[in-house]
N, C-alpha and C positions, 0 to 999 in steps of 0.2 A: 230600724235600728233603733233601740233607744236613746234616749235624748241626752242618757249620761255619758252613752260612748260615743256619740255625734261629738258631745263638750270635749272630752277625753283625748281625742285624738285630731281636734283640730285646734285645739290650742296652742299658745306656741311658750315656748320654754325659755326660762331664764338662760342668761350664758350663752357664748359663740355666737354674738350678735343677736340675739331674740328671734332667729330664724324659726318659721314653720317646719316640724320634724315630719312631720304626716300629716295630706292633705285628706280629707271625706275621696275624694276619686281613690288614692292608694288603698284606706280602709273597704269601701265598694269593692274594688279589684279584688282585695283578699277577700272576699266574700263567695263571689263569684267563681275563682279561683276554685275555693275549697268546695263548694254545690256540683262545680264540672267533676272535679277528682272522687269527691265523695257522696254522691248523687242521694245515696241513702241516710243520709243526715240532716237532720233537717235544718241547721243552722249553725253558727259559728259564732262564738260568744266569748268578750273578754272583760275578764273581772278586774274589777279595780285594783292601782295595786301604785306605787310608788313615782316619784315624777320623775327620777334620776334613774327606774328602771327601764319605765313608759321610753325617758330618753334615749336612751343606750341603745333599746330596740327597735328604736322607730328610725334612727341613723341606720342602723345595718339593715332595716327592713326597705325602706326609702332606694337605698346602694341597689338592691338586689329586683327590686318591684318590674322595674323597666325589662328587667331578661325574663322575668318568668311570663309578662304579660305578650312578648315577641314568642316564646318560647311554646305558649297557649292559641297562640297564633297559627303559628305552623302545623302544628297538629287538627286544628281545625279546616287548612286548608287541605293539608292531605284527605283529611276526611273527605272535605267534598271533591276534589280530585276523584277519589276512589267510588264516586256515586255518580260524578256527571262529566268524566273523560274517559275515551274510549279507551284510549292505552294506557293509561293509570289503572281502569279497571279492570285490564286480561293480564298484568302482572300478579307473580307467583316469586314466593321464596326465591326457587331455581332459578328463574329470568332475571332474578333481578340481581345472582350470583355476579355475574361479569362487571357489575356497576361498584359495586362494593370495590373485590378491589383494584376497577379500574381509579376512583372516587379516592383510594389508599395512596397506590402510586403516584398519585399527582398530586397529593397533600406531602410526600416523601421530599417530591423534585422540586416544590417550594419552599420546604424547609431547607435541603440542598442548597439552596441555588439564594437563600436568605432572602427572597422576595415576600414579604409580612401581608404587602395587600393580594397578594396571591394566596398567599396562606387562610387570608382570612376568607375569601371566596370558597376554597378548596375544605374547607373545615365544616362549611355551611352544607357543602354539595354530599360530602361525608355522613355530619348529623341528618338530612335528610333520608338517609341510604336506612339510617335506624330506624327514624318514624317511622317510613314506607313499612317494614318489618315486622316491626311493633304491630302498627295497625292493619297488614293482615292476620297476624296475629291473634289479636283480638276479634277481629270478624268469623272465624274458623274456633272462637273459645277455647284457646290454646294461651295466653296467658297475655297481661297488656301490658302499656307500656309502664303502667305504675308500679306491674310487678317489678321489669326491666330496673327502672330507679330504683324502688327498694332494697332489689338484689345486690346490686353492685355500693349501696350507702350500708348493707350489712357486711360485705364482703370488706369493704377497707378499712369498716370497722374492728374486727378481726382480727384482718391481718395487720394492726398495727398497734398489738397490746403493750409498747413503748410508748403511744399516743394517749390511747383510749384506757390503758389497763396502769399496773402499777411494776408492767416487766422494763428493765434499763438493758439497754445498749450501749455501746461503745461507739461504733462506727455502722457505714453504712452497709456493708457484709454484715455485719449481722443482722440487722433488718433484713437482708435477702435473705437470709440463713433461716432465721423465723419466719419466714413470707411463706418458702418452699415446706418447713416442716407442720407446719398449719395445717398448710394444703394438703399435705398426705395424713394426715392425722383426722383433718375432718368429714374428706371425702372418701377414707377408707380405702387410698387405691392401693394397689398389688404390687405395684414395682413406680421406679422414682422418673420412669420417665410416662408412664398414663396419663393421658392430657395434650400430650402435645400432638398438635396435629400435622398430621404426615403431609398434608396438602401444601405445607409449607415451604419454600424454595429448599432449595439441598443445602445449600452452604448454611441456611440460617438454622435448617433443623440440625444440621452437623453439629452449630455451634451450642446450641439450646441442651440438644445430648449431652456432649461433654462438660458444660456449665452445670448439667445435673450431678454429672457421673462424679464430677468435684466436689461436691458439695457434702458426699457421704465420702470422701477421702480418698477416689481413687483417680489419682493427678500422680503427673511429676514434680518432682521435692523445686525444681526451677526449669526459667527457659532451657538451659542447654541438655535437660535430659529430649525435650522435644525436637531441638535441634538434629542430634546423635537420630532420634529413631526418625527423623525426615533425610540423613544422610543413609541409613538401611534402607529404609523405602525406594531412594531412587537406586539405590544398587542393587535392589530387588528388581528395581523396573530396566534397567540396563538387563541385568542377564536375561529379563523377559521379553527384549527386544532382539537381543543374538538369539535365542532360541526362535523366536519370528509365531511365537505362540500368541495369537489374537486373544485369548481367554486370560493367558497369564496377563498381560500390556494391560488390559480393560479394569483389571482386578489392582494391578500395583499401582495405575495412575491414580484410582480411586484411593488407595491407601495413601499416595504421596497428597493428596489434595488434604483429606481429613485430618492429616498432620499439620497441614500449613494452616486449616482451620484454627487447628489444637493454638498452633503460635501464635495466631492473631489473638485468640482471648485468654491465654499468657498477659498480652502487652495491651488487654482491654482496646483491642480493634475489631470492629464490627466485619467481617471477612466481608461480608453482601454488600457495605457500603465502599470497603477499601476496593474490590472487582469492578466494581461501578465506576468509581470514579479512574481507578488505571485503564476502564475502558474507554473512558471518556477522553481524557486525554490522548488517548492512542488516535481517537478519530479526528480531535482538534489536530494534531498533527498530519495524518493522513489529509486533511479535508487543505493545511496549506501547502502540502505538496502538491495534492492537486489544482490549486489555483495558481499554483508558480510554475508549474506545467500546460497550463490553459490559454 
């Protein structure tokens, strides 16, 4: 590192109590991080610029150095585990699927319980699965972790033209509409439902299908229309029960559930969450009765 670079980044800036804004350790870390992610580059250089610019930049830099350092440490730990641990080395994208779902559900549970300490741990476990999958992919020359991060960065910028471009929006609904429109145009999708993973839970899948249909105008004018549809489907279910027709009963129950999910969507309620909460409420009441009878 050149002498002027050392002096530039280790000096103390006036204002804010004359606190050192960036230590040499911070700059050395940035150099090592740059070399880690871009090994084909020879070095990383900073050109001299105004004191105020450096002060503003380094305040942001110091805030994030710790996070970058820990993230790099996680990647290196994962790489070592793949080399030296028999279990980690034996894993494939397919064998790790169950852990992704398990960690995602545990993360959701921590959020529902407002257990923020547990959420901190579960987010770490979820992050591990992302790094794990990316490391395997890099070993197979499919893509790298850097590719993953670059893709989501570009996607966020592209899908938020009201922040990174000149598009004007008035509310969150318009932001959502723009997101879906850009997705369809960018990915040249043949249908608005393309890209919906069918492996997701049935309730969530139904709500996302209805949500996408509503964005192109296929929707009821108000919740009353949905309520009438629910009554209609229940009436048809009653007819199926009277006819003792198993296939008809099954189909009509599906129609009732689908319509109920639509009512949830109209009231901005997540059908998956509300059914889970009701089920947990039933369990709590049942367990209370069990204790009373014990």
